[in-house]
Backbone as a ProteinNet text record, in pm:
[ID]
protein_1_A
[PRIMARY]
MRAIAIDANEHGGLGSLVDEMHQLRARVFADRLGWQVKIEYGRERDEYDALDPTYILALTDLGEVAGCARLLPTSGPTMLSQTFPQLLPGGRLRGKSTMIESSRFCVDTRVGKRRGGRFLHEATLTMFAGMIEWSMSNGFVEIATATDVRFERILQRAGWPMTRLGEVKLIGETMSVAGILPADQASFERVCPPGYRSDLRHLQRVAA
[TERTIARY]
83.7	0	87.5	26	96.9	23.6	98.1	40.4	61.6	-42.5	-30.9	-94.2	-61.9	-122.3	-191.8	-309.3	-386.4	-433.5	-407	-463.6	-608.8	-697.7	-841.9	-884	-831.2	-877.2	-785.6	-679.3	-588.2	-546.1	-644.9	-617.3	-556.5	-527.6	-448.8	-500	-630.4	-686.3	-713.5	-696.1	-719.6	-853.4	-944.7	-1075.5	-1154.1	-1133.6	-1206.6	-1164.4	-1037	-991.5	-1048.9	-1059.7	-1120.9	-1267.6	-1337.1	-1476.8	-1488.4	-1398.2	-1398.4	-1371.7	-1285.8	-1257.8	-1383.7	-1460.4	-1582.8	-1684.9	-1686.8	-1774.6	-1729.3	-1597.9	-1545	-1580.5	-1566.9	-1602.2	-1748.9	-1835.6	-1978.7	-2002.2	-1936.3	-1954.5	-1904.6	-1792.9	-1734.7	-1806.8	-1816.9	-1868.1	-2019	-2094	-2239.9	-2288.8	-2247	-2301.4	-2244.6	-2110.7	-2049.1	-2050.1	-2016.3	-2004.3	-2131.6	-2220.7	-2346.5	-2335.1	-2229.2	-2214.3	-2319.7	-2355.4	-2449.4	-2372.6	-2340.6	-2266.4	-2354.2	-2317.3	-2396.3	-2359.2	-2456.6	-2435.9	-2519.9	-2457.8	-2528.1	-2481.4	-2576.8	-2547.8	-2439.7	-2447.4	-2355	-2215.2	-2198.8	-2067.6	-2074.8	-1970.4	-1964	-1868.4	-1919.2	-1838.9	-1880.8	-1790.1	-1826.7	-1757.9	-1774.8	-1723.8	-1572	-1503.8	-1357.3	-1298.7	-1379.3	-1333.2	-1324.5	-1384.6	-1380.7	-1261.7	-1176.2	-1064.8	-932	-937	-817.7	-726	-780.3	-694	-609.2	-516.3	-445.5	-502.6	-529.9	-577.5	-463.6	-443.4	-352.5	-438.8	-406.6	-481.4	-389	-440.7	-372.9	-441.4	-363.9	-418.6	-371.7	-461.9	-425.7	-346.9	-294.2	-221.4	-311.2	-444	-539.6	-584.6	-528.7	-562.2	-687.5	-739.2	-858.5	-820.3	-906.9	-882.2	-910.7	-807.6	-820.9	-816.8	-778.3	-771.8	-756.7	-792.6	-782.6	-771	-716.6	-712.2	-706	-754.8	-756.5	-662.1	-574.8	-476.7	-499.9	-503.6	-519.6	-418.7	-352.4	-260.5	-333.5	-272.3	-336.4	-325.3	-260.7	-257.8	-390.2	-479.5	-611.4	-720.2	-844.9	-955.5	-930	-963.8	-948	-1072.1	-1090.7	-1202.4	-1187.4	-1065.8	-1044.3	-1089.6	-1051.4	-1082.8	-1229.6	-1291.6	-1426.2	-1536.5	-1507	-1609.7	-1594.6	-1470.2	-1446.3	-1364.5	-1398.1	-1319	-1325.4	-1430.5	-1443.3	-1332.9	-1260.7	-1151.2	-1019.5	-1017.9	-895	-891.3	-774.6	-761.9	-795.4	-889.3	-928.8	-1012.1	-1044.1	-1129.2	-1064.6	-932.5	-866.3	-736.1	-703.8	-579.4	-476.2	-362.9	-256	-181.9	-231	-172.9	-36	41.9	174.8	208.9	308.3	342.8	397.9	442.2	499.1	401.3	272.8	171.9	61.2	21.6	-87.8	-197.5	-321.7	-430.6	-475.4	-495.1	-552.3	-696	-784.7	-923.8	-976.2	-1096.2	-1162.9	-1073.9	-999.3	-917.7	-1009.1	-993.1	-1064.4	-996	-1021.7	-967.7	-1077.9	-1060.3	-1150.5	-1087	-1134.2	-1073.1	-1108	-1188	-1220.8	-1109.2	-1017.4	-908.3	-776.3	-674.4	-545.1	-542.1	-447.7	-428.1	-375.5	-380.5	-323.5	-174.5	-98.4	46.2	105.3	193.3	280	208.7	287.8	236.4	144.2	148.3	61.3	-81.9	-102.1	-233.8	-304.7	-229.4	-288.4	-301.7	-404.2	-433.2	-328.3	-296.6	-198.3	-236.1	-365.5	-409.2	-387.8	-409.8	-389.9	-243.3	-152.9	-10.6	37.7	-15.1	20.7	-22.6	-142.5	-189.7	-101.3	-66.7	19.5	152.2	214.5	342.7	329.5	221.6	200.6	181.4	104.4	82.5	213.8	294.9	422.2	517.2	526.1	618.7	582	453.6	411.4	440.4	411.4	434.7	582.1	669.5	812.4	857.8	805	845	799.3	701.5	645.3	667.6	761.1	801.8	718.4	632.7	551.8	616.9	616.8	677.8	577.7	452.5	347.8	216.6	137.4	5.1	-95.9	-188.2	-294.2	-417.5	-489.3	-608.3	-704.2	-829.8	-929.8	-966.3	-971.8	-1000.9	-1074.8	-1104.6	-1168	-1063.7	-1097.1	-998.6	-963.5	-1054.9	-1023.3	-911.8	-923	-819.4	-690.1	-700.2	-579.9	-499.3	-568.6	-498	-433.3	-497.9	-437.9	-308.8	-309.9	-187.9	-76.1	-111.4	-12.9	45.2	-40.4	5.6	94.7	68.4	148.2	285.5	307.8	433.8	434.5	313.4	299.6	208.8	253.8	166.9	133.7	14.1	-36.6	-23.3	18.3	22.7	-108.6	-183.9	-314.5	-302.9	-397.3	-405.4	-503.2	-597.3	-698.5	-757.7	-868.4	-934	-1024.8	-1052.6	-1147.9	-1288.3	-1362.6	-1499.7	-1592.6	-1715.1	-1816.1	-1880.3	-1862.7	-1924.9	-2019.3	-2148	-2244.1	-2235.3	-2198.4	-2178.9	-2032.7	-1942.8	-1801.2	-1717	-1633.2	-1536.7	-1419.7	-1411.5	-1320.5	-1209.2	-1098.3	-983.8	-903.5	-840.3	-752.8	-608.5	-520.8	-380.6	-287.9	-159.5	-53.1	28.8	54.2	138	266.4	382.7	507.3	518.4	572.2	599.5	751	813.3	958.7	1000.9	1129.8	1180.8	1165.1	1184.8	1172.6	1030	930.9	791.3	760.2	810.6	788	841.6	960.9	1021.4	945.4	887.2	812.6	681.3	612.4	480.2	484.7	594.3	600.4	584.4	483.1	463	555.5	578.8	658.3	595.7	679.5	629.7	570.7	587.7	532.2	594.8	509.7	553.9	477.9	536.3	465.7	515.5	433.1	470.2	476.8	484.3	462.4	571.9	693.3	801.5	795.3	713.2	696.7	568.1	493.7	365.6	366.7	471.8	487.7	401.6	371.1	289.6	361.8	354.9	420.5	347.3	419.2	355.6	298.7	173.5	110	139.9
-119	0	124.6	235.2	361.9	467.9	552.6	663.2	792.7	875.5	1006.2	1110.3	1237.3	1348.8	1439.4	1488.1	1578.4	1695.2	1817.7	1934.1	1948.8	1967.6	1965.1	2066.1	2187	2293.2	2315.8	2237.8	2246.8	2105	2025.7	1883.6	1847.7	1946.9	1923.6	1813.8	1809.9	1710.1	1576.8	1568.7	1443.5	1445.2	1528.7	1541.5	1412.5	1325.3	1198.2	1111.8	1120.5	1044.9	1104.4	1236.6	1301	1259	1254.5	1211.2	1066.4	982.1	841.2	828.7	917.8	919	951.2	1051.5	1087.5	973.5	898.7	781.7	673.4	652	554	594	721.6	768.3	741.9	761.1	733.9	586.1	497.9	354.2	309	365.2	321.4	383.6	515.7	582.8	569.7	580.8	573	429.2	359.4	226.4	120.3	118.2	11.3	40.2	163.6	197.5	257	304.1	359.2	493.6	572.2	704	799.2	899.3	1002.2	1112.1	1085.8	1181.6	1227.2	1339.4	1397	1331.3	1270.6	1205.2	1276.1	1314	1372	1302	1245.1	1175.4	1069	999	889.3	930.1	1056.6	1106.9	1167.8	1146.5	1203.9	1322.2	1436.4	1557.6	1628	1710	1793.9	1928.6	2013.9	2150.3	2157.9	2055.8	2058.7	2034	1979	1962.2	2095.5	2199.9	2332.7	2415.7	2357.7	2432.5	2406.8	2363.9	2336.9	2233.5	2116.5	2011.5	1946.8	1866.2	1774.3	1635.3	1562.4	1425.4	1330.1	1231.8	1121.8	1005.4	951.4	839.4	721.3	601.9	478.4	427.6	405	360.3	218.7	139.1	5.8	17.5	-94.5	-94.5	-58	-70.4	-31.3	113.8	184.4	324.4	349.6	248.1	264.8	315.4	396.5	447.7	337.6	296.9	190	243.1	369	426.8	576.7	646.8	792.6	846.8	966.8	1042.8	1189.9	1272.6	1417.5	1483.1	1570.9	1637	1787.2	1845.6	1989.9	2038.7	2152.6	2207.7	2241.9	2213.8	2242.6	2389.8	2471.1	2615.2	2680.5	2604.8	2654.1	2567.1	2580.1	2497.8	2349.4	2267.2	2123.2	2053.2	1929.1	1849.3	1821	1796.7	1769.7	1886.7	2007.2	2124	2161.6	2149.8	2203.2	2097.8	1973.6	1869	1775.8	1747.6	1653.7	1715.9	1836.4	1897.9	1818.3	1736.3	1657.5	1553.5	1526.1	1429.8	1494.2	1628.4	1702	1760.8	1760.7	1827.4	1975.6	2023.3	2162.9	2194.9	2092.9	2113.6	2181.6	2185.9	2249.9	2178.6	2185.3	2128.7	2239.9	2221.4	2320.4	2297.3	2361	2343.5	2407.6	2358.7	2414.5	2396.2	2467.3	2465.8	2332.2	2248	2118.3	2003.6	2036.1	1933.6	1942.9	1829.8	1819.5	1732.4	1758.2	1672.5	1579.2	1453.3	1355.4	1326.6	1324.1	1286.3	1211.7	1154.2	1080.6	972.3	902.2	789.5	670.1	607.3	482.2	406.2	275.2	191.2	101.3	60.8	-34.4	-172.2	-252.5	-382.7	-486.4	-445.9	-540.6	-551.9	-455.7	-457.3	-473.4	-517.5	-538.5	-668.4	-677.4	-803.4	-773.8	-875.8	-862.5	-894.8	-834.4	-845	-899.7	-999.1	-1039.9	-1089	-1111.2	-1165.6	-1072.8	-943.9	-850.1	-857.6	-921.7	-939.4	-805.6	-704.2	-575.3	-560.3	-489.3	-477.6	-391.1	-428.4	-355.1	-207.7	-178.7	-39.7	37.3	-26.6	38.9	77.9	-14.5	13.8	115.6	110.3	209.6	348.5	357.9	486.1	535.5	448.9	490.2	544.2	469.1	511.1	642.3	655.8	777.6	900	885	996.8	1040.7	944.5	978.4	1041.8	983.8	1037	1179.9	1203.5	1339.8	1436.8	1396.8	1484.6	1521	1422.6	1450.8	1542.9	1522.4	1602.3	1747.1	1772.6	1906	1971.1	1918.7	1984	1953.5	1851.6	1812.7	1693.7	1696.9	1588.5	1513.9	1565	1500.2	1501.6	1396.6	1387.1	1368.4	1464.1	1454.7	1391.2	1312.6	1248.4	1207.2	1191.5	1128.7	995.6	892.2	759.8	678.2	554.3	467.1	370	307.2	222.6	99.7	55.8	-57.4	-18.3	100.5	143.5	177.3	220.8	244.9	115.6	2.2	-127	-162.5	-124.4	-148.8	-69.8	55.1	136.4	70.2	15.9	-51.7	-173.1	-251.8	-370.7	-334.2	-219.5	-175.6	-124.7	-105.4	-49.7	101.4	161.2	306.9	348.5	328.5	353.1	500.3	526.1	660.6	699.6	822.6	877.4	950.4	902.1	961.4	1103.1	1188.6	1325.1	1337.9	1247.1	1254	1117.4	1116.3	991.3	941.6	812.8	752.9	802	843.9	891.3	820.1	795.7	738.1	850	845.6	941.9	863.9	886.4	803	662	568.9	430.6	388.8	488.4	459.7	505	415.3	450.9	521.1	651.3	736.1	792.5	827.1	881.5	967.9	1072.9	1158.7	1128.2	1145.7	1118.4	1177.8	1158.5	1208.9	1091.2	1093.5	993.7	1060.3	994.6	1053.2	1040.3	1142.9	1137.9	1143.5	1026.6	1020.5	898.5	892.6	787.2	649.9	638.7	508.4	455.4	542.8	500.2	460.8	538.6	506.8	368.8	338.6	209.4	93.4	114.9	6.8	-23.5	79.8	57.1	29.6	63.8	58.5	-85.4	-112.3	-248.8	-281.2	-407.3	-445.4	-389	-339.5	-288.4	-148.9	-81.9	53	148.5	227.9	333	460.3	575.5	701.3	808.4	912.6	1033.4	1151.9	1125.6	1230.5	1334.3	1296.7	1395.3	1493.6	1465.7	1557.1	1637.2	1618.7	1688.1	1756	1835.3	1896.6	2020.3	2052.8	2168.4	2244.1	2374.9	2455.8	2444	2413.8	2401.9	2536.1	2532.9	2657.1	2678.8
0	0	0	-41	-52.2	28.4	99.8	174.7	97.5	93	29.9	121.7	98.2	170.5	70.6	108.2	23.6	108.8	63.2	130	87	183.8	157.7	53.2	59.1	-30.4	-149.5	-158.2	-272.8	-310	-354.2	-372.2	-507.2	-591.2	-711.3	-801.6	-827	-915.8	-850.4	-719.1	-647.3	-574.5	-623.8	-559.4	-555.3	-653.4	-652.7	-534.6	-493.4	-376.3	-248.4	-242.9	-126.6	-115.7	-228.2	-227.9	-182.1	-229.1	-187.2	-37.4	14.2	157.2	238	194.6	265.5	260.3	152.3	145	242.5	252.6	347.3	489.9	522.2	655.7	687.2	589.5	610.9	638.7	562.1	581.5	717.9	761.5	887.8	1007.4	1008.9	1128.9	1143.6	1035	1045.3	1034.5	928.6	902.6	996.9	1013.7	1091.9	1242.1	1279.3	1420.7	1479.1	1393.3	1441.2	1510	1476.4	1535.9	1480.5	1559	1516.1	1443.2	1318	1235.6	1119.4	1060.2	952.1	819.4	753.8	625.8	519.3	410.4	296.9	169.9	98.2	-27.9	-9.3	103.6	127.7	166.9	208.3	248.2	388	467.4	601.2	601.7	646.5	662.2	790	844.3	957.5	944.4	1045.2	1036.4	1030.1	1077.4	1076.6	937.6	848.2	710.3	636.5	693.9	632.1	679.5	764.1	823	752.4	627.5	546.9	611.3	646.8	702.3	593.9	638.3	550.2	574.3	466.3	477.5	443.9	527.2	496.1	448	331.5	275.5	252.7	275	235.3	110.1	5.2	-122.6	-154.3	-207.3	-254.3	-383.6	-432	-558.9	-676.3	-656.6	-760	-745.2	-646.8	-627.6	-547.8	-477.3	-394.6	-256.3	-196.9	-61.8	39.8	112	211.6	353.8	371.3	504.5	495.1	603.1	600.4	742.1	751.8	876.3	839.8	929.9	908.3	1008.6	961.1	1045.6	1047.7	1168.5	1187.5	1290.6	1264.8	1364.7	1493.6	1607.7	1735.5	1772.9	1689.3	1711.7	1673.8	1609.8	1572.8	1632	1583.6	1634.8	1609.3	1706.5	1693.3	1747.1	1704.4	1753.1	1902.5	1947.1	2088.8	2175.4	2136.8	2218.5	2213.9	2096.6	2079.1	2090.7	2054.2	2056.7	2176	2216.3	2325.5	2439	2485.3	2593.1	2722.6	2740.8	2863.7	2877.4	2767	2772.6	2814	2828.3	2852	2992.5	3056.6	3186.6	3173.1	3250.9	3242	3120.3	3039.7	2924.1	2806.6	2802.7	2688.4	2653.4	2524.9	2475.3	2464.2	2526.9	2517.2	2385.8	2281	2149.3	2139	2046.4	2021.7	1875	1828.6	1686.5	1640.4	1734.4	1699.3	1723	1744.5	1769	1664.7	1610.3	1513.6	1575.6	1537.5	1584.5	1473	1508.6	1416.1	1457.1	1357.9	1382.1	1260.5	1274.4	1166.3	1105.2	1190.6	1143.6	1118.8	1003.4	977.8	864.9	859.7	753.5	699.2	574.3	510.2	521.8	614.6	639.7	533.6	434.1	326.6	225.1	223.8	126.7	199.7	127.8	190.4	268.7	361.3	434.8	573.9	658.7	791.9	784.7	876	869.3	997.7	987.8	1096.7	1221	1325.3	1448.7	1523.5	1490.5	1560.4	1507.8	1394	1333.7	1311.7	1274.7	1243.1	1093.4	1051.1	910	839.4	716	637.7	625.1	605	591.5	720.9	834.7	963.6	981.5	955.9	971.4	869.1	746.9	645.3	689.4	747.1	798.3	911.8	1004.4	1114.9	1061.4	970.8	915.5	838.4	761.8	684.6	772	879.3	971.4	1035.7	1077.1	1140.6	1040.4	920.4	820.1	781.6	756.4	720.2	833.7	956	1070.3	1082.1	1073.7	1082.8	970.2	849.5	734.2	745.3	831.8	842.2	978.2	1054.1	1176.5	1298.9	1291.6	1407.3	1477.5	1609.1	1686.1	1771.8	1780.4	1859.3	1782	1801.5	1740.6	1852.7	1866.1	1966.1	1902.5	1980.2	1924.2	2034.8	1997.5	2083.3	2019.9	2100.6	2046.5	2151.9	2118.1	2217	2272.5	2383	2450.4	2367.1	2280.6	2192.8	2096.5	2037.4	1943.3	2016	2139.7	2218.7	2230.4	2245.4	2252.8	2119.4	2008.5	1876.5	1861.7	1906.8	1903	1983.5	2098.2	2182.3	2110.2	2047.6	1974.9	1857.8	1797.6	1683	1724.2	1854.8	1901	1899.6	1904.3	1902.8	2019	2141.7	2257.3	2274.2	2323.2	2344.3	2491	2515.6	2650.4	2677.6	2773.7	2800.7	2855.1	2811.9	2861.8	2977.2	2984.7	3090.1	3115.7	3186.4	3222.6	3111.2	3112.5	3018.7	3053.5	2952.4	2972.9	2874.8	2919.7	2831.7	2751.7	2619.6	2528.7	2438.1	2454.6	2384.3	2438.3	2351.8	2393.7	2385.2	2374	2351.2	2469.2	2520.3	2623.3	2554.4	2576.6	2499.3	2586.4	2519.4	2590.3	2492.7	2545	2464.8	2499.4	2402.2	2427.7	2323.8	2347.1	2260.4	2208	2078.1	2012.7	1964.2	1981.1	1932.4	1780.5	1718.3	1574.2	1556.9	1561.5	1553.6	1472.5	1441.7	1354.7	1416.8	1547.5	1612.8	1600.7	1621	1608.3	1464.5	1369.8	1228.8	1194.3	1239.9	1207.2	1271	1387.6	1453.4	1381.7	1333.4	1274.5	1124.9	1059.1	912.1	861.2	777.8	728.4	611.6	582.4	465.1	337.6	248.5	121	128.3	241.9	256.8	155.7	92	0.3	33	-4	19.1	-76.7	-90.9	-163.8	-67.7	60	159.5	163.6	138.4	145.5	29.3	-68.1	-181.1	-169.4	-60.4	-41.5	94.8	116.7	246.6	259.8	381.7	415.7	525.8	521.8	623.3	754.2	861.9	991.9	1036.1	1085.2	1131.3	1277.9
[MASK]
++++++++++++++++++++++++++++++++++++++++++++++++++++++++++++++++++++++++++++++++++++++++++++++++++++++++++++++++++++++++++++++++++++++++++++++++++++++++++++++++++++++++++++++++++++++++++++++++++++++++++++++++

């Protein structure tokens, strides 16, 4: 699989992949997980997609979107601060120029394959490696995120453990937690799956 980065408002002719990503988000978050998210014409979008995020995508050898994540600098509005402040000490994220927020992470487990003794999906590991590589290339050393405790265990199995920012809270029907992930070479090497490819060093963005 291959990881790429796309700027939301300057996607350079890759709009069809962005559209496919929004369809994947609808299938995962609304159909599979049953989250109360806004779906229009089979696509999931929210207000944070209007803030010029960078999207990391995992693509199959056939060019299909197998995974996605949305990245926003923590120097501006973030989902953690505005949507999930209850997961943060004092209800706020202390953003910094070297920290990026990841949200809307998902993978299509119907494509690709599982890898190695960790039994993690190829798309999941490709996404992890892509997020770390892009972050390092753009001057970010930490990735903040809100996730559920099940996915926190997946991060641990991948060799990319998360440092919790606060206590686990029940949000809807999901046991959720906020945390920080390191974006460094050691983490990249641990999560990187065999055959990993990327175009990320050629799609850099200036850190805000």
